C-alpha positions, 0 to 999 in steps of 0.5 A: 475938965473931963478926963476925955477932954484932957486926953483930947488936949494931950493927944493934940499937944503930943502930935504937934510936938512930935511933928516939930510944929509950933503952936503959931505955925499950926495956927497959921496952917489952920487959919486960926488964932494962936490963942485958940490952939492954946485953949484946945491944948489946955482943954479950956475950950472944947474942939469940934470933930472937924477941927480935931481932924483938921489939926492932924491933917495940918500936922500930917500925922495919922489920927487913928492911933491918937483917936484910939488912945483917947477912946480906949486909954486902957489899951495903952499901959504907958499912955501916949508913949505907946503911940509915939514909940510904936513897936512892930506888934503894936503897928500890926495891931493898929493896921489890923484894927484899921482894916477890920473896923475903920477902913472904908469898903473902897480902901479894903477892896483896893488893899486886897487887890494890891496883895492878892490879885493877879495884876501882874506886879509883885506887891513887895516891889510895888510897896518899895516903889511907893516908899521910894516915891514918898522919900523923893521931893514933892515936885518929883512925886507930882511929876510921877502922879501926872504920868500915872493920871495920863497913863490911866486916862489913855488906857480908859480912852483906848479900852486897854484897862488890864482888869476892868472888873478890879477896884478902880482908882478914885480919879477925883481924889487923885486929881485933887491930890495932884492940884494940892501938891501943885499949890504946895510946891508953889508955896515952897512946901514939901507936903500937901493937904487937900484941906487947903485946896481951893477946889472952886478956883 
């Protein structure tokens, strides 16, 4: 087994354990057999990129730090513990790397708008709103999301968008998140992923 595949296996195992999810539960979330998860985590079976990303999505764990460790282990002297116990400086470096090298143009434009544009809101306050919202039950977050969608669509319809030249939200993504959260609430879950969303129903 190559060192590369070994790190992939180790990263998946560490992420799953850090999320407090059993192999059986992960298999159920992915619709796969538990034996497949075991083979991936032992490095006995090569995992496709699509499946690798699906694992982290199902765990609700950010893939970027683990992916960086897999590709550049020399940047992490203490191995995966440098990821599992990120210092503020390492988190800052990870954010810098993400926006410099990995973020899509839309993500860069939106983040720049949040921080520096004249939109009338204090960005420190906006971040606190987002944080407070993320710490509330999913049913409440979904209700707030519905209000945001309604407000934005009304502003579009009445021509009252405050900054038409600003980066606009991707409403297809926002609507898909809203639908996915509805399915999770029906299943008694407090988190969602769009991977499990049946968009054709």
